[in-house]
C-alpha positions as CSV (number, residue, x, y, z in Angstrom):
1,M,27.9,-21.5,-11.1
2,N,29.3,-23.1,-14.3
3,R,28.1,-21.3,-17.4
4,T,27.4,-24.6,-19.2
5,V,25.3,-25.9,-16.3
6,A,23.4,-22.6,-16.0
7,N,22.6,-22.6,-19.8
8,A,21.4,-26.2,-19.6
9,I,19.1,-25.6,-16.6
10,T,17.6,-22.4,-18.0
11,L,17.1,-23.9,-21.5
12,A,15.4,-26.9,-20.0
13,G,13.2,-24.6,-17.9
14,I,12.2,-22.5,-20.8
15,V,11.5,-25.4,-23.2
16,W,9.6,-27.2,-20.4
17,G,7.6,-24.0,-19.8
18,L,6.7,-23.6,-23.4
19,A,5.7,-27.3,-23.9
20,Y,3.8,-27.5,-20.6
21,G,2.0,-24.2,-21.2
22,A,1.0,-25.1,-24.8
23,Y,-0.2,-28.6,-23.7
24,T,-2.2,-27.2,-20.8
25,A,-3.7,-24.4,-22.9
26,L,-5.0,-26.9,-25.5
27,H,-6.8,-28.9,-22.8
28,L,-8.4,-26.1,-20.8
29,P,-12.2,-25.7,-20.8
30,S,-13.7,-22.8,-22.7
31,R,-14.4,-20.9,-19.4
32,V,-11.4,-20.7,-17.1
33,A,-10.7,-19.0,-13.7
34,V,-8.1,-16.3,-14.5
35,H,-8.2,-14.3,-11.2
36,F,-8.6,-15.3,-7.6
37,G,-9.5,-13.5,-4.4
38,V,-7.6,-13.5,-1.2
39,D,-9.3,-16.7,-0.1
40,G,-8.1,-18.6,-3.1
41,T,-11.5,-18.8,-4.9
42,P,-12.0,-17.5,-8.4
43,D,-13.5,-14.0,-8.8
44,R,-13.1,-13.6,-12.6
45,Y,-13.3,-16.0,-15.5
46,G,-11.9,-15.7,-19.0
47,S,-11.5,-17.7,-22.1
48,S,-9.1,-20.6,-22.6
49,L,-7.2,-18.3,-25.1
50,E,-6.6,-15.7,-22.3
51,A,-5.6,-18.3,-19.8
52,G,-3.3,-20.0,-22.3
53,S,-1.6,-16.7,-23.2
54,V,-0.8,-16.2,-19.5
55,L,0.8,-19.6,-19.3
56,L,2.9,-19.1,-22.4
57,M,3.9,-15.6,-21.3
58,L,5.8,-16.8,-18.3
59,P,8.4,-18.9,-20.2
60,A,8.6,-16.0,-22.7
61,V,9.5,-13.7,-19.8
62,A,12.1,-16.2,-18.6
63,L,13.6,-16.3,-22.1
64,L,13.8,-12.5,-22.2
65,L,15.4,-12.2,-18.8
66,N,18.0,-14.8,-19.7
67,L,18.9,-12.9,-22.8
68,L,19.2,-9.7,-20.7
69,F,21.4,-11.4,-18.1
70,V,23.7,-13.0,-20.7
71,Y,24.2,-9.9,-23.0
72,L,23.8,-6.8,-20.8
73,P,27.0,-7.6,-18.6
74,R,29.0,-7.5,-21.9
75,F,28.5,-3.8,-21.8
76,D,29.9,-3.5,-18.3
77,A,33.2,-5.1,-17.5
78,R,32.6,-4.9,-13.8
79,A,29.4,-7.0,-14.1
80,A,31.1,-9.4,-16.6
81,A,33.7,-10.2,-14.0
82,Q,31.0,-11.7,-11.8
83,S,29.3,-13.8,-14.6
84,K,28.9,-16.8,-12.2
85,V,26.8,-14.6,-9.9
86,F,24.6,-13.5,-12.7
87,D,24.3,-17.1,-14.0
88,L,23.0,-18.1,-10.6
89,I,20.5,-15.3,-10.6
90,R,19.1,-16.2,-14.0
91,V,18.8,-19.9,-13.1
92,T,16.9,-19.1,-9.9
93,T,14.7,-16.6,-11.7
94,T,13.9,-19.2,-14.4
95,L,13.0,-21.9,-11.9
96,L,10.8,-19.5,-10.0
97,L,8.8,-18.7,-13.2
98,V,8.5,-22.4,-13.9
99,V,6.9,-22.9,-10.4
100,V,4.6,-19.9,-10.9
101,Q,3.5,-21.3,-14.2
102,F,2.8,-24.7,-12.7
103,A,0.8,-23.2,-9.9
104,A,-1.2,-21.0,-12.3
105,A,-2.0,-24.0,-14.5
106,E,-3.1,-26.1,-11.5
107,S,-5.4,-23.3,-10.3
108,M,-7.0,-22.9,-13.7
109,Q,-7.9,-26.6,-13.7
110,T,-8.9,-27.0,-10.0
111,Q,-10.6,-23.6,-9.7
112,R,-8.7,-22.8,-6.6
113,F,-5.3,-21.0,-6.1
114,D,-3.0,-22.3,-3.4
115,T,-0.3,-19.8,-2.8
116,R,1.9,-22.0,-0.7
117,L,4.0,-23.6,-3.4
118,V,4.6,-20.2,-5.0
119,M,5.5,-18.6,-1.7
120,I,8.1,-21.3,-0.9
121,A,9.6,-20.9,-4.3
122,L,9.6,-17.1,-3.8
123,G,11.2,-17.5,-0.4
124,V,14.0,-19.7,-1.8
125,F,14.5,-17.1,-4.6
126,L,14.9,-14.3,-2.1
127,I,17.3,-16.2,0.0
128,V,19.5,-17.1,-3.0
129,I,19.4,-13.5,-4.2
130,G,20.3,-12.3,-0.6
131,N,23.3,-14.6,-0.6
132,V,24.7,-13.3,-3.9
133,M,24.0,-9.6,-3.4
134,P,27.2,-9.0,-1.3
135,K,29.2,-10.5,-4.1
136,I,27.8,-8.2,-6.9
137,P,30.4,-5.5,-7.8
138,P,29.3,-2.0,-8.7
139,N,27.4,-2.1,-12.0
140,R,24.5,-0.6,-13.9
141,F,22.2,-3.7,-13.9
142,A,21.9,-5.5,-10.5
143,G,22.3,-4.7,-6.8
144,V,21.3,-1.8,-4.7
145,R,21.5,0.9,-7.4
146,L,21.1,4.3,-5.7
147,P,22.7,7.7,-6.4
148,Y,24.8,7.1,-3.2
149,T,26.0,3.6,-4.2
150,F,27.0,4.8,-7.7
151,A,29.0,7.7,-6.2
152,S,30.8,5.6,-3.5
153,K,32.2,2.0,-3.5
154,Q,32.0,2.0,0.3
155,A,28.3,2.8,0.1
156,W,27.8,0.2,-2.6
157,W,29.3,-2.7,-0.7
158,A,27.6,-1.7,2.6
159,A,24.2,-1.4,1.0
160,N,24.5,-4.7,-0.8
161,R,25.6,-6.5,2.3
162,A,22.7,-5.1,4.2
163,G,20.4,-5.7,1.3
164,G,21.5,-9.3,1.2
165,W,20.5,-9.8,4.8
166,L,17.2,-8.1,4.2
167,F,16.4,-10.5,1.3
168,V,17.4,-13.5,3.4
169,V,15.1,-12.4,6.3
170,L,12.2,-11.7,3.9
171,G,12.7,-15.0,2.2
172,A,12.7,-16.9,5.5
173,L,9.6,-15.1,6.6
174,V,7.8,-16.0,3.4
175,I,8.7,-19.7,3.6
176,L,7.6,-19.7,7.3
177,S,4.3,-18.1,6.4
178,A,3.7,-20.6,3.7
179,T,4.4,-23.6,5.9
180,V,2.9,-22.5,9.2
181,L,-0.1,-20.4,8.3
182,P,-3.3,-21.7,6.7
183,A,-3.5,-21.3,3.0
184,E,-6.1,-18.5,3.2
185,L,-3.9,-16.5,5.6
186,S,-0.6,-17.1,3.9
187,L,-1.8,-14.9,1.0
188,Y,-2.1,-12.0,3.4
189,A,1.5,-12.6,4.4
190,L,2.4,-12.4,0.7
191,L,0.6,-9.2,0.3
192,A,2.6,-7.7,3.2
193,L,5.8,-8.4,1.3
194,P,5.7,-5.1,-0.7
195,I,5.4,-3.2,2.7
196,G,8.5,-4.9,4.0
197,S,10.3,-4.3,0.8
198,T,9.4,-0.6,0.8
199,A,10.5,-0.2,4.4
200,G,13.7,-2.0,3.6
201,L,14.4,0.3,0.6
202,V,14.1,3.3,2.9
203,W,16.5,1.8,5.3
204,L,19.0,0.9,2.6
205,T,18.8,4.4,1.2
206,L,19.6,6.0,4.6
207,L,22.4,3.5,5.1
208,A,23.9,4.2,1.7
209,K,23.7,8.0,2.3
210,R,25.5,7.6,5.6
211,E,28.3,5.5,4.0
212,W,28.6,7.9,1.1
213,Q,29.0,10.8,3.6
214,R,31.7,8.8,5.5
215,D,33.6,7.8,2.3
216,P,36.7,10.1,1.8
217,E,36.8,8.9,-1.8
218,R,33.2,9.6,-2.6
219,Q,32.1,11.2,-5.8
220,P,29.6,14.0,-6.2
221,L,26.0,12.8,-6.7
222,G,25.2,12.8,-10.3
């Protein structure tokens, strides 16, 4: 992705998030739903100040992540060589946070949280990340970073290719759950995502270990 385009999209997302969050916070009632149960109904209320802080925190997180993605690769020439990949990651991350903020603001005003929009955005995010993972060179900031992948280029590329497929499959399942299942059941599918991620991490670790053992140019584990 072109750096100028990436900067324009992320800047627009952050400015929009700050403006939308501030506007929404100023028009919230004094008592706002700030937490929801698995059925989408509120189970905890807070002040408009607390709710507004949450809304403004999301674009602030987007700004911080953008700064990290822009400046951290400068300390690693291998990551800097793939700046277009990192630009795509930060654009996708910023847009995901914009969607999360919008969904949170809507839930505070409607008193009901519908996870489907967030799940679709999360699914797209996972698919995009899955497609760029095989292109990420060995570095200290992104990718499948394990002792085995740091000690072997063969293990790095194999784990990131497999991790890419894992992310794509998880993203597709999340989108499918959001579009097929009823809203009250789709949240359970979202809660199952950490289980799939944990199982995937175990698989990637075993795969990376095997490739490290097969690599004649492997380095000792640090």
